[in-house]
Jmol script that loads the backbone (N, CA, C; Angstrom):
load data "model"
ATOM      1  N   MET A   1      70.088-165.980  61.576  1.00  0.00           N
ATOM      2  CA  MET A   1      70.260-166.551  60.400  1.00  0.00           C
ATOM      3  C   MET A   1      71.998-167.361  60.619  1.00  0.00           C
ATOM      4  N   SER A   2      72.403-167.545  61.981  1.00  0.00           N
ATOM      5  CA  SER A   2      73.711-167.910  62.119  1.00  0.00           C
ATOM      6  C   SER A   2      73.702-169.301  61.398  1.00  0.00           C
ATOM      7  N   PHE A   3      72.910-170.317  61.454  1.00  0.00           N
ATOM      8  CA  PHE A   3      72.840-171.434  61.028  1.00  0.00           C
ATOM      9  C   PHE A   3      73.287-171.555  59.602  1.00  0.00           C
ATOM     10  N   LEU A   4      72.938-170.488  58.620  1.00  0.00           N
ATOM     11  CA  LEU A   4      73.474-170.630  57.410  1.00  0.00           C
ATOM     12  C   LEU A   4      75.139-170.453  57.296  1.00  0.00           C
ATOM     13  N   LYS A   5      75.665-169.919  58.249  1.00  0.00           N
ATOM     14  CA  LYS A   5      76.948-169.714  58.307  1.00  0.00           C
ATOM     15  C   LYS A   5      77.763-170.797  58.933  1.00  0.00           C
ATOM     16  N   ASP A   6      77.190-171.827  59.644  1.00  0.00           N
ATOM     17  CA  ASP A   6      77.992-172.823  60.624  1.00  0.00           C
ATOM     18  C   ASP A   6      78.052-173.907  59.798  1.00  0.00           C
ATOM     19  N   GLU A   7      79.163-173.945  59.447  1.00  0.00           N
ATOM     20  CA  GLU A   7      79.958-175.066  58.893  1.00  0.00           C
ATOM     21  C   GLU A   7      80.664-176.249  59.542  1.00  0.00           C
ATOM     22  N   GLY A   8      80.026-176.552  60.745  1.00  0.00           N
ATOM     23  CA  GLY A   8      80.731-177.650  61.803  1.00  0.00           C
ATOM     24  C   GLY A   8      80.547-178.791  61.298  1.00  0.00           C
ATOM     25  N   GLY A   9      79.332-179.548  60.671  1.00  0.00           N
ATOM     26  CA  GLY A   9      79.312-180.610  60.110  1.00  0.00           C
ATOM     27  C   GLY A   9      80.099-181.044  58.687  1.00  0.00           C
ATOM     28  N   GLN A  10      80.251-179.948  58.091  1.00  0.00           N
ATOM     29  CA  GLN A  10      80.710-180.047  56.941  1.00  0.00           C
ATOM     30  C   GLN A  10      81.823-181.258  56.793  1.00  0.00           C
ATOM     31  N   GLY A  11      82.649-181.182  57.722  1.00  0.00           N
ATOM     32  CA  GLY A  11      83.930-182.080  57.512  1.00  0.00           C
ATOM     33  C   GLY A  11      83.658-183.442  57.322  1.00  0.00           C
ATOM     34  N   ALA A  12      82.723-183.623  58.466  1.00  0.00           N
ATOM     35  CA  ALA A  12      82.140-185.103  58.840  1.00  0.00           C
ATOM     36  C   ALA A  12      81.394-185.438  57.238  1.00  0.00           C
ATOM     37  N   ALA A  13      80.600-184.703  56.823  1.00  0.00           N
ATOM     38  CA  ALA A  13      79.835-185.139  55.395  1.00  0.00           C
ATOM     39  C   ALA A  13      80.730-185.560  54.485  1.00  0.00           C
ATOM     40  N   GLU A  14      81.767-184.687  54.236  1.00  0.00           N
ATOM     41  CA  GLU A  14      82.678-184.901  53.212  1.00  0.00           C
ATOM     42  C   GLU A  14      83.524-186.223  53.325  1.00  0.00           C
ATOM     43  N   TYR A  15      83.930-186.502  55.007  1.00  0.00           N
ATOM     44  CA  TYR A  15      84.465-187.744  54.982  1.00  0.00           C
ATOM     45  C   TYR A  15      83.383-188.939  54.624  1.00  0.00           C
ATOM     46  N   ILE A  16      82.321-188.818  55.050  1.00  0.00           N
ATOM     47  CA  ILE A  16      81.098-189.817  54.666  1.00  0.00           C
ATOM     48  C   ILE A  16      80.951-189.860  52.878  1.00  0.00           C
ATOM     49  N   LEU A  17      81.096-188.839  52.267  1.00  0.00           N
ATOM     50  CA  LEU A  17      81.000-189.028  50.796  1.00  0.00           C
ATOM     51  C   LEU A  17      82.079-189.991  50.283  1.00  0.00           C
ATOM     52  N   LEU A  18      83.310-189.260  50.674  1.00  0.00           N
ATOM     53  CA  LEU A  18      84.602-189.922  50.403  1.00  0.00           C
ATOM     54  C   LEU A  18      84.581-191.559  50.505  1.00  0.00           C
ATOM     55  N   PHE A  19      84.275-191.892  51.914  1.00  0.00           N
ATOM     56  CA  PHE A  19      84.305-193.089  52.013  1.00  0.00           C
ATOM     57  C   PHE A  19      82.954-193.984  51.044  1.00  0.00           C
ATOM     58  N   GLY A  20      81.877-193.470  51.078  1.00  0.00           N
ATOM     59  CA  GLY A  20      80.920-194.004  50.035  1.00  0.00           C
ATOM     60  C   GLY A  20      81.596-194.181  48.636  1.00  0.00           C
ATOM     61  N   GLY A  21      82.326-193.202  48.239  1.00  0.00           N
ATOM     62  CA  GLY A  21      82.837-193.350  46.986  1.00  0.00           C
ATOM     63  C   GLY A  21      84.010-194.449  46.654  1.00  0.00           C
ATOM     64  N   VAL A  22      84.328-194.422  48.138  1.00  0.00           N
ATOM     65  CA  VAL A  22      85.891-195.538  47.899  1.00  0.00           C
ATOM     66  C   VAL A  22      84.929-197.092  47.944  1.00  0.00           C
ATOM     67  N   ILE A  23      83.969-197.267  48.739  1.00  0.00           N
ATOM     68  CA  ILE A  23      83.167-197.869  48.952  1.00  0.00           C
ATOM     69  C   ILE A  23      82.468-198.740  47.399  1.00  0.00           C
ATOM     70  N   VAL A  24      82.147-197.774  46.855  1.00  0.00           N
ATOM     71  CA  VAL A  24      81.507-198.009  45.264  1.00  0.00           C
ATOM     72  C   VAL A  24      82.537-198.536  44.750  1.00  0.00           C
ATOM     73  N   ILE A  25      83.634-197.951  44.548  1.00  0.00           N
ATOM     74  CA  ILE A  25      84.840-198.189  43.679  1.00  0.00           C
ATOM     75  C   ILE A  25      85.251-199.936  43.976  1.00  0.00           C
ATOM     76  N   ALA A  26      85.338-200.137  45.464  1.00  0.00           N
ATOM     77  CA  ALA A  26      85.570-201.418  45.747  1.00  0.00           C
ATOM     78  C   ALA A  26      84.712-202.526  45.255  1.00  0.00           C
ATOM     79  N   ILE A  27      83.573-202.065  45.109  1.00  0.00           N
ATOM     80  CA  ILE A  27      82.520-202.947  44.894  1.00  0.00           C
ATOM     81  C   ILE A  27      82.497-203.313  43.313  1.00  0.00           C
ATOM     82  N   ALA A  28      82.851-202.284  42.424  1.00  0.00           N
ATOM     83  CA  ALA A  28      82.861-202.662  41.355  1.00  0.00           C
ATOM     84  C   ALA A  28      84.086-203.496  40.947  1.00  0.00           C
ATOM     85  N   ALA A  29      85.071-202.938  41.326  1.00  0.00           N
ATOM     86  CA  ALA A  29      86.597-203.830  41.256  1.00  0.00           C
ATOM     87  C   ALA A  29      86.248-205.315  41.662  1.00  0.00           C
ATOM     88  N   LEU A  30      85.156-205.642  42.616  1.00  0.00           N
ATOM     89  CA  LEU A  30      85.419-206.953  43.134  1.00  0.00           C
ATOM     90  C   LEU A  30      84.525-207.719  42.056  1.00  0.00           C
ATOM     91  N   LEU A  31      83.407-206.606  41.226  1.00  0.00           N
ATOM     92  CA  LEU A  31      82.510-207.656  40.571  1.00  0.00           C
ATOM     93  C   LEU A  31      83.308-207.973  39.114  1.00  0.00           C
ATOM     94  N   ILE A  32      84.207-206.683  38.715  1.00  0.00           N
ATOM     95  CA  ILE A  32      85.049-207.239  37.636  1.00  0.00           C
ATOM     96  C   ILE A  32      86.124-208.263  37.830  1.00  0.00           C
ATOM     97  N   TYR A  33      86.636-208.595  39.087  1.00  0.00           N
ATOM     98  CA  TYR A  33      87.465-209.359  39.070  1.00  0.00           C
ATOM     99  C   TYR A  33      86.642-210.800  39.365  1.00  0.00           C
ATOM    100  N   ARG A  34      85.417-210.804  39.873  1.00  0.00           N
ATOM    101  CA  ARG A  34      84.761-212.068  40.009  1.00  0.00           C
ATOM    102  C   ARG A  34      84.380-212.766  38.762  1.00  0.00           C
ATOM    103  N   ALA A  35      83.799-211.475  37.888  1.00  0.00           N
ATOM    104  CA  ALA A  35      83.633-212.023  36.825  1.00  0.00           C
ATOM    105  C   ALA A  35      84.641-212.654  35.750  1.00  0.00           C
ATOM    106  N   TYR A  36      86.121-211.817  36.041  1.00  0.00           N
ATOM    107  CA  TYR A  36      87.259-212.497  35.317  1.00  0.00           C
ATOM    108  C   TYR A  36      87.497-213.916  35.543  1.00  0.00           C
ATOM    109  N   PHE A  37      87.351-214.265  36.739  1.00  0.00           N
ATOM    110  CA  PHE A  37      87.772-215.521  37.498  1.00  0.00           C
ATOM    111  C   PHE A  37      86.621-216.509  37.151  1.00  0.00           C
ATOM    112  N   SER A  38      85.583-216.309  36.852  1.00  0.00           N
ATOM    113  CA  SER A  38      84.301-216.923  36.844  1.00  0.00           C
ATOM    114  C   SER A  38      84.675-218.065  35.628  1.00  0.00           C
ATOM    115  N   SER A  39      84.133-219.173  35.581  1.00  0.00           N
ATOM    116  CA  SER A  39      84.109-219.918  34.284  1.00  0.00           C
ATOM    117  C   SER A  39      82.949-219.778  33.375  1.00  0.00           C
ATOM    118  N   ASN A  40      82.107-219.023  33.858  1.00  0.00           N
ATOM    119  CA  ASN A  40      80.738-218.252  32.781  1.00  0.00           C
ATOM    120  C   ASN A  40      80.934-217.514  31.888  1.00  0.00           C
ATOM    121  N   SER A  41      82.066-216.599  32.350  1.00  0.00           N
ATOM    122  CA  SER A  41      82.633-215.309  31.423  1.00  0.00           C
ATOM    123  C   SER A  41      83.529-216.093  30.160  1.00  0.00           C
ATOM    124  N   GLY A  42      83.442-215.019  29.134  1.00  0.00           N
ATOM    125  CA  GLY A  42      84.186-214.980  28.215  1.00  0.00           C
ATOM    126  C   GLY A  42      85.681-215.202  28.355  1.00  0.00           C
ATOM    127  N   LEU A  43      86.243-214.448  29.399  1.00  0.00           N
ATOM    128  CA  LEU A  43      87.291-214.191  29.900  1.00  0.00           C
ATOM    129  C   LEU A  43      87.940-215.612  30.504  1.00  0.00           C
ATOM    130  N   ASN A  44      89.294-216.026  30.219  1.00  0.00           N
ATOM    131  CA  ASN A  44      89.881-216.846  30.679  1.00  0.00           C
ATOM    132  C   ASN A  44      91.241-216.792  31.561  1.00  0.00           C
ATOM    133  N   ALA A  45      91.072-216.672  32.736  1.00  0.00           N
ATOM    134  CA  ALA A  45      92.305-215.956  33.850  1.00  0.00           C
ATOM    135  C   ALA A  45      93.945-217.361  33.336  1.00  0.00           C
ATOM    136  N   GLY A  46      93.085-218.639  33.471  1.00  0.00           N
ATOM    137  CA  GLY A  46      93.916-219.550  33.183  1.00  0.00           C
ATOM    138  C   GLY A  46      94.665-219.824  31.854  1.00  0.00           C
ATOM    139  N   GLN A  47      93.983-219.375  30.710  1.00  0.00           N
ATOM    140  CA  GLN A  47      94.520-219.302  29.827  1.00  0.00           C
ATOM    141  C   GLN A  47      95.794-218.090  29.650  1.00  0.00           C
ATOM    142  N   ASP A  48      95.549-217.079  30.083  1.00  0.00           N
ATOM    143  CA  ASP A  48      96.246-215.670  30.166  1.00  0.00           C
ATOM    144  C   ASP A  48      97.406-215.899  30.809  1.00  0.00           C
ATOM    145  N   VAL A  49      97.252-216.877  31.876  1.00  0.00           N
ATOM    146  CA  VAL A  49      98.479-216.982  32.817  1.00  0.00           C
ATOM    147  C   VAL A  49      99.322-217.935  31.747  1.00  0.00           C
ATOM    148  N   ASN A  50      99.033-219.020  31.081  1.00  0.00           N
ATOM    149  CA  ASN A  50      99.700-219.983  30.342  1.00  0.00           C
ATOM    150  C   ASN A  50     100.541-219.193  29.275  1.00  0.00           C
ATOM    151  N   THR A  51      99.741-218.037  28.669  1.00  0.00           N
ATOM    152  CA  THR A  51     100.195-217.116  27.294  1.00  0.00           C
ATOM    153  C   THR A  51     101.306-216.312  28.020  1.00  0.00           C
ATOM    154  N   VAL A  52     101.231-215.943  29.145  1.00  0.00           N
ATOM    155  CA  VAL A  52     102.126-215.224  29.556  1.00  0.00           C
ATOM    156  C   VAL A  52     103.353-215.979  30.173  1.00  0.00           C
ATOM    157  N   ARG A  53     103.241-217.158  30.251  1.00  0.00           N
ATOM    158  CA  ARG A  53     104.268-218.223  31.040  1.00  0.00           C
ATOM    159  C   ARG A  53     105.101-218.554  29.837  1.00  0.00           C
ATOM    160  N   SER A  54     104.517-218.654  28.730  1.00  0.00           N
ATOM    161  CA  SER A  54     105.060-219.155  27.170  1.00  0.00           C
ATOM    162  C   SER A  54     105.668-218.162  26.772  1.00  0.00           C
ATOM    163  N   SER A  55     105.445-216.899  26.849  1.00  0.00           N
ATOM    164  CA  SER A  55     105.796-216.031  26.143  1.00  0.00           C
ATOM    165  C   SER A  55     107.338-215.558  26.960  1.00  0.00           C
ATOM    166  N   ILE A  56     107.486-215.844  27.605  1.00  0.00           N
ATOM    167  CA  ILE A  56     108.512-215.208  29.016  1.00  0.00           C
ATOM    168  C   ILE A  56     109.753-216.373  28.355  1.00  0.00           C
ATOM    169  N   PRO A  57     111.095-215.693  27.776  1.00  0.00           N
ATOM    170  CA  PRO A  57     112.131-216.661  27.439  1.00  0.00           C
ATOM    171  C   PRO A  57     112.957-217.385  28.900  1.00  0.00           C
ATOM    172  N   LEU A  58     113.402-218.210  28.553  1.00  0.00           N
ATOM    173  CA  LEU A  58     114.188-218.602  29.932  1.00  0.00           C
ATOM    174  C   LEU A  58     115.643-218.542  29.580  1.00  0.00           C
ATOM    175  N   ASN A  59     116.234-218.089  30.422  1.00  0.00           N
ATOM    176  CA  ASN A  59     117.574-217.941  30.543  1.00  0.00           C
ATOM    177  C   ASN A  59     118.532-219.222  30.959  1.00  0.00           C
ATOM    178  N   GLN A  60     118.958-219.429  30.074  1.00  0.00           N
ATOM    179  CA  GLN A  60     119.768-220.901  30.595  1.00  0.00           C
ATOM    180  C   GLN A  60     121.514-220.865  30.228  1.00  0.00           C
TER     181      GLN A  60
END
end "model"
wireframe off; spacefill off
backbone 0.3
color backbone group
């Protein structure tokens, strides 16, 4: 029963799971940003940029 105590491949499996989690988070972020910048969504990036620009006071 030495194969029950063998932990040689455990590190590789953990790296694969970690890498898979990073990929899932990256894909979710990509989908959110794509929805934000598309014209079909209710979100409007251009309007947000103009709102921020108009709220910044100019130092003259």
